[in-house]
N, C-alpha and C positions, 0 to 999 in steps of 0.2 A: 533458637527456637526448636525444640525437639519435635520431630514429625512434620516440620514445615516442608512444603513441596517447592522445588526449584526447577527452572527450565533454562537451558542454554539454547539460544536461537542463533543460527548462522545465517547472516544476510539481513541487512537493514533496508530492504526494499519494502514495498507496500504490504506484502504478505507477512514478512518478518515483523514489521512494526505493528501491524494489526494483531498478529498472534501475541506479541509481547504485551500490548495494551490490554487485550482480553484476559490473558493470564494474570496480569498484575491486578486488574479489577476483581478477579476471582480469588485474590489473596496469595498468589504464587510469588516467589522471588524470581526475578527475571534478569538475565544478562544477555544482551544482544551483541553479537560480534559481526563486524563488517571489515572487509579487506581494504576498501578505499579509505584513504586518510581523511578526505573531506567529501561532503555531499556535493553532487554535481548534476547538472542537467545533461541528459543523454541525447537530446535532439529528436525525440519522437513523442507522440501523443499517447495518452492512456485514456481509453473510453471506458467509462464506468456505467454499467447497466443499472436500471432502477433498483434491482435487488442488491447490488453492491452498495449503492447509496444508502439503502435501508440498513444494511449491515453496519456501515460506518455510523449511521444514526444510533444504532444500538450501542456502539462504542463511545458515543458522545462527540464524534469528530466530523460529522457530515457537514455542519454549517460552514466551517472554514474551508473545507474542500470545495463545496458548491460555490462559495463566494470567490474563490481563486480560479474557478474554472470558467469555461466558455461552452456555449451550446453549439455543436457542429451544425452547419447548414448544408454540407455536402461531404462526400467521401469518394475515394477511388481505391481500387485494388490494382496493384502494379505487378508486372513480371519482374524477375531478378534484373533484367536489363533496363528497367525503367519504363517500358511501354505499358500503357493502361490496358487492362484486360477488357 
């Protein structure tokens, strides 16, 4: 396709995947590159603010994210040595 726009995205984290999805929906050709051979859990939580959920809704993917998530009931901030601030 002459004049078609394309994007190369490095990193298949939430930002890279969201950017790729938005660009694809806007008609761009998209290639996403990730160094890791397989997706994996990293052992930490990601909190998404209401505006982030709204942005995911604009991309059409909020429902499965919300369905797979949990509502936090408490939180802590810790020092590098593990002590609670």
